[in-house]
C-alpha positions as CSV (number, residue, x, y, z in Angstrom):
1,M,39.1,-63.8,-15.9
2,S,41.1,-66.1,-13.6
3,W,42.2,-69.7,-13.9
4,N,44.3,-72.3,-12.3
5,A,47.9,-72.5,-13.3
6,V,48.9,-75.3,-15.6
7,P,52.5,-76.6,-14.9
8,G,55.0,-76.7,-17.7
9,V,53.1,-74.6,-20.3
10,S,54.8,-71.9,-22.4
11,G,51.8,-69.5,-21.9
12,Y,48.1,-69.1,-22.6
13,T,46.1,-67.8,-25.5
14,L,42.8,-65.9,-24.9
15,K,40.3,-65.2,-27.6
16,I,37.2,-63.0,-27.6
17,A,34.6,-64.0,-30.1
18,D,31.0,-63.6,-31.2
19,T,30.4,-67.3,-31.6
20,Q,30.9,-70.3,-29.3
21,D,33.2,-72.0,-31.7
22,L,35.5,-68.9,-31.7
23,S,35.6,-68.9,-35.4
24,T,34.9,-65.2,-35.6
25,Y,37.1,-63.9,-32.8
26,S,37.8,-60.1,-32.5
27,H,40.8,-60.4,-30.3
28,S,43.6,-63.0,-29.6
29,I,45.7,-62.2,-26.6
30,A,49.0,-63.9,-25.7
31,I,49.4,-64.3,-21.9
32,P,52.7,-65.3,-20.1
33,A,52.9,-68.6,-18.3
34,D,53.3,-67.0,-14.9
35,M,49.9,-65.2,-15.1
36,I,46.7,-66.8,-13.8
37,G,44.3,-64.0,-14.6
38,T,43.7,-60.9,-16.7
39,V,41.2,-58.1,-17.0
40,I,39.2,-57.7,-20.2
41,G,38.1,-54.2,-21.0
42,G,36.4,-52.3,-23.9
43,L,33.4,-54.7,-24.2
44,E,30.2,-53.3,-25.6
45,P,27.3,-53.1,-23.1
46,G,24.3,-55.4,-23.5
47,T,26.4,-57.8,-25.7
48,T,27.1,-61.6,-25.5
49,Y,30.7,-62.7,-25.9
50,W,32.4,-66.0,-25.9
51,I,35.7,-66.1,-24.2
52,G,38.1,-69.0,-25.0
53,L,41.3,-69.8,-23.0
54,R,43.9,-72.3,-24.1
55,A,47.1,-73.5,-22.5
56,N,50.0,-73.4,-24.9
57,A,52.4,-76.4,-24.6
58,P,56.1,-76.1,-25.3
59,V,57.3,-76.3,-28.9
60,G,56.8,-79.8,-30.4
61,D,53.9,-80.8,-28.0
62,T,50.2,-80.6,-28.6
63,H,48.3,-77.5,-27.4
64,S,45.2,-78.1,-25.2
65,N,41.7,-77.3,-26.5
66,Y,40.0,-74.0,-25.7
67,V,37.9,-73.8,-22.6
68,V,35.0,-71.5,-23.6
69,A,32.9,-69.3,-21.3
70,K,29.8,-67.2,-22.2
71,V,29.9,-63.6,-20.9
72,V,26.9,-61.2,-21.2
73,T,27.9,-57.6,-20.4
74,P,25.5,-55.3,-18.4
75,D,22.8,-53.4,-20.4
76,A,23.6,-49.9,-21.5
77,S,20.7,-48.6,-19.3
78,T,22.8,-49.5,-16.2
79,P,24.3,-46.4,-14.8
80,G,27.9,-46.2,-16.1
81,T,29.6,-45.5,-12.7
82,V,27.6,-48.3,-10.9
83,S,28.4,-50.8,-13.7
84,D,32.0,-49.8,-13.8
85,L,32.4,-50.1,-10.0
86,Q,30.6,-53.5,-9.9
87,N,32.9,-54.8,-12.7
88,W,35.9,-53.5,-10.8
89,L,34.6,-55.2,-7.6
90,N,34.2,-58.5,-9.5
91,G,37.8,-58.1,-10.7
92,M,39.1,-57.4,-7.2
93,Q,37.3,-60.5,-5.8
94,M,39.0,-62.7,-8.5
95,M,42.3,-61.1,-7.6
96,N,41.6,-61.9,-3.9
97,R,41.0,-65.6,-4.7
98,D,44.2,-65.6,-6.8
99,F,46.0,-64.0,-3.9
100,S,44.7,-66.6,-1.5
101,A,45.7,-69.4,-3.9
102,L,49.2,-67.9,-4.1
103,M,49.6,-67.6,-0.3
104,P,47.3,-70.3,1.2
105,E,48.6,-69.7,4.7
106,I,46.5,-66.5,4.7
107,G,43.3,-68.4,5.0
108,N,44.6,-70.1,8.1
109,T,46.2,-67.1,9.7
110,V,44.1,-65.4,12.4
111,L,46.2,-63.4,14.8
112,T,45.0,-62.2,18.2
113,P,46.1,-58.8,19.6
114,A,48.4,-60.6,21.9
115,D,49.9,-62.6,18.9
116,R,50.5,-59.3,17.0
117,R,52.5,-57.9,20.0
118,R,54.6,-61.0,20.3
119,L,55.6,-61.2,16.7
120,L,58.6,-59.2,15.6
121,G,57.0,-58.1,12.4
122,S,58.6,-55.9,9.8
123,G,58.4,-52.3,11.1
124,V,60.6,-49.7,9.6
125,R,63.6,-50.1,12.0
126,R,63.3,-53.9,12.0
127,Y,63.1,-53.9,8.2
128,G,66.2,-51.9,8.0
129,F,68.0,-54.4,10.3
130,I,66.8,-57.3,8.2
131,D,67.9,-55.6,5.0
132,K,71.3,-54.8,6.4
133,V,71.8,-58.4,7.6
134,S,70.8,-59.6,4.1
135,D,73.4,-57.4,2.5
136,S,76.1,-58.3,5.0
137,S,75.5,-62.0,4.7
138,V,76.4,-61.8,1.0
139,S,79.9,-60.6,1.8
140,F,80.4,-62.8,4.9
141,P,78.3,-66.0,4.3
142,Q,80.6,-67.9,6.8
143,F,78.7,-66.5,9.7
144,W,75.4,-68.3,8.8
145,P,75.0,-71.1,11.4
146,S,75.1,-74.7,10.1
147,F,71.4,-75.4,10.6
148,A,70.6,-72.4,8.3
149,D,72.6,-73.4,5.3
150,D,69.9,-71.9,3.0
151,G,69.4,-68.8,5.2
152,Q,70.8,-66.3,2.8
153,E,68.5,-67.2,-0.1
154,R,65.5,-67.6,2.3
155,L,66.1,-64.1,3.8
156,K,66.3,-62.6,0.3
157,T,63.0,-64.3,-0.6
158,L,61.4,-63.0,2.6
159,L,62.6,-59.5,2.0
160,R,61.0,-59.5,-1.5
161,E,57.8,-60.8,-0.1
162,I,57.8,-58.2,2.7
163,E,58.3,-55.4,0.3
164,V,55.5,-56.5,-1.9
165,L,53.1,-57.0,1.1
166,R,54.0,-53.6,2.5
167,N,53.3,-52.0,-0.9
168,L,50.0,-53.9,-1.1
169,M,49.1,-52.8,2.5
170,L,49.7,-49.1,1.6
171,F,47.6,-49.5,-1.5
172,F,44.7,-51.1,0.3
173,E,44.9,-48.6,3.2
174,S,44.7,-45.7,0.7
175,G,41.9,-47.4,-1.1
176,T,40.0,-48.1,2.2
177,R,40.3,-44.4,3.2
178,T,39.0,-43.4,-0.2
179,M,36.1,-45.8,-0.1
180,Q,35.2,-44.6,3.4
181,D,35.2,-41.0,2.2
182,L,33.1,-41.9,-0.8
183,L,30.6,-43.8,1.4
184,L,30.2,-40.7,3.6
185,I,29.7,-38.4,0.6
186,K,27.3,-40.8,-1.3
187,G,25.5,-41.6,2.0
188,D,25.1,-38.0,2.9
189,E,23.7,-37.2,-0.5
190,A,21.3,-40.1,-0.5
191,F,20.2,-39.2,3.1
192,R,19.5,-35.6,2.2
193,L,17.6,-36.7,-0.9
194,A,15.5,-39.2,1.1
195,G,15.0,-36.5,3.6
196,T,13.3,-34.2,1.1
197,Y,10.8,-37.0,0.3
198,Y,10.3,-37.6,4.0
199,A,9.5,-33.9,4.6
200,T,7.0,-33.8,1.8
201,V,5.3,-36.9,3.3
202,R,5.3,-35.3,6.7
203,E,3.7,-32.2,5.4
204,A,1.1,-34.2,3.4
205,A,0.3,-36.1,6.5
206,R,-0.2,-32.8,8.5
207,R,-2.7,-31.7,5.8
208,Q,-4.4,-35.1,6.0
209,V,-3.7,-36.1,2.3
210,P,-4.9,-39.7,1.7
211,D,-2.3,-42.4,2.4
212,A,0.2,-39.8,3.7
213,A,-0.4,-40.5,7.4
214,A,0.2,-44.3,7.2
215,L,3.3,-43.7,5.0
216,F,4.6,-41.1,7.4
217,R,4.2,-43.5,10.4
218,L,6.1,-46.1,8.5
219,L,9.0,-43.9,7.5
220,N,9.1,-42.4,11.0
221,L,9.9,-45.7,12.5
222,F,13.2,-45.6,10.6
223,W,13.8,-41.9,11.0
224,R,13.6,-42.0,14.7
225,R,14.9,-45.5,15.2
226,R,17.0,-45.8,18.4
227,R,18.9,-48.4,20.2
228,G,16.9,-50.1,23.0
229,T,17.5,-48.7,26.5
230,S,18.7,-52.1,27.7
231,A,21.3,-52.4,24.9
232,E,25.0,-51.8,25.6
233,P,26.2,-48.3,24.6
234,T,28.6,-48.2,21.7
235,I,32.0,-46.5,22.1
236,P,30.9,-43.5,19.8
237,E,27.7,-43.1,21.9
238,V,29.7,-43.0,25.1
239,E,32.1,-40.4,23.6
240,R,29.2,-38.3,22.4
241,D,27.5,-38.5,25.9
242,V,30.8,-37.6,27.6
243,R,31.1,-34.5,25.5
244,A,27.5,-33.5,26.2
245,L,28.1,-33.8,29.9
246,L,31.2,-31.7,29.7
247,R,29.3,-29.0,27.8
248,G,26.4,-29.2,30.2
249,T,23.8,-30.1,27.6
250,K,22.9,-33.4,29.3
251,D,22.4,-34.6,32.9
252,G,23.6,-37.9,34.3
253,E,26.9,-39.7,34.4
254,V,29.1,-42.1,32.5
255,V,31.0,-44.6,34.7
256,V,33.8,-46.8,33.4
257,R,34.8,-49.3,36.0
258,N,37.8,-51.7,35.6
259,E,36.9,-55.2,36.6
260,S,40.5,-56.5,36.3
261,N,43.6,-56.2,38.4
262,R,45.4,-54.9,35.4
263,V,45.5,-51.2,34.6
264,V,45.2,-51.3,30.9
265,K,44.0,-54.8,29.9
266,G,41.0,-56.8,31.0
267,E,37.2,-56.3,31.2
268,K,35.7,-52.8,31.5
269,I,32.2,-52.1,32.6
270,I,30.7,-49.0,31.0
271,I,27.5,-47.6,32.5
272,D,25.9,-44.7,30.6
273,E,23.1,-43.0,32.6
274,T,22.7,-39.9,30.4
275,Q,19.6,-41.4,28.6
276,G,17.5,-41.5,31.7
277,T,17.6,-45.3,32.0
278,P,21.1,-46.8,32.8
279,R,22.6,-48.7,30.0
280,G,25.6,-50.9,30.7
281,G,27.4,-54.1,30.0
282,T,30.7,-55.7,29.8
283,K,33.0,-54.4,27.2
284,I,36.0,-56.6,26.5
285,I,38.7,-54.1,25.8
286,E,41.5,-56.8,25.6
287,T,42.1,-60.0,27.5
288,E,45.2,-62.2,27.8
289,T,45.6,-65.6,29.2
290,D,48.8,-66.1,31.2
């Protein structure tokens, strides 16, 4: 669950109940004032719950009423792993909304490759420099210029934000690699399983079993689906064709022509003639406007 922060509260109370009036609640959870979300686990599958949330006022003031939401958990017939992953994804999406609300500048931040090169960033060496300046400015605050009278506190705040963001980045990079590997593993297993069905249909079509020929033609459209000869080759396709040319397993040529007066940046024309019919187009590797 996630909610909008309520200024000036002492905390929140969350109740999990079987009835809408929350009279028969099974859990009552105290949540600190600085939290705007929580994950509720341990719910029974295929069950209806009523979740109530209340903002707690400081001592002596009146508490707010409970805001109640109805929650129906997935049925037990749903595969456990799929259901758990979907619940986890839902939680991550709520966390992402909370993160965007916490740092609204993220939604308006779109850096180009040129922008990323110009920004100093917080690489390892630069981070060490920033950290050392922060420590030194505590002992020698007189060297802060007059226009940066709050520079010391601002630098400390930025350092804390950088540290958290770096840890988040490492966490998500590790998670992305794991998800990519799992996608490959699950995709390979699913493809091989689908392939056994396809092979059976193909054999049935060869033996002229009723309905098999039409089904085989349909599946074969996806099995042998290829990019049109007029489409631009993708980078992996070009790399694969270059390796085939080097091994001598294909005839033709791959031409990469620079259309800019720059050596590295600019527009590249990639023409791949290994498929019999030349395929080519403009690939924007990187452009800059002076």
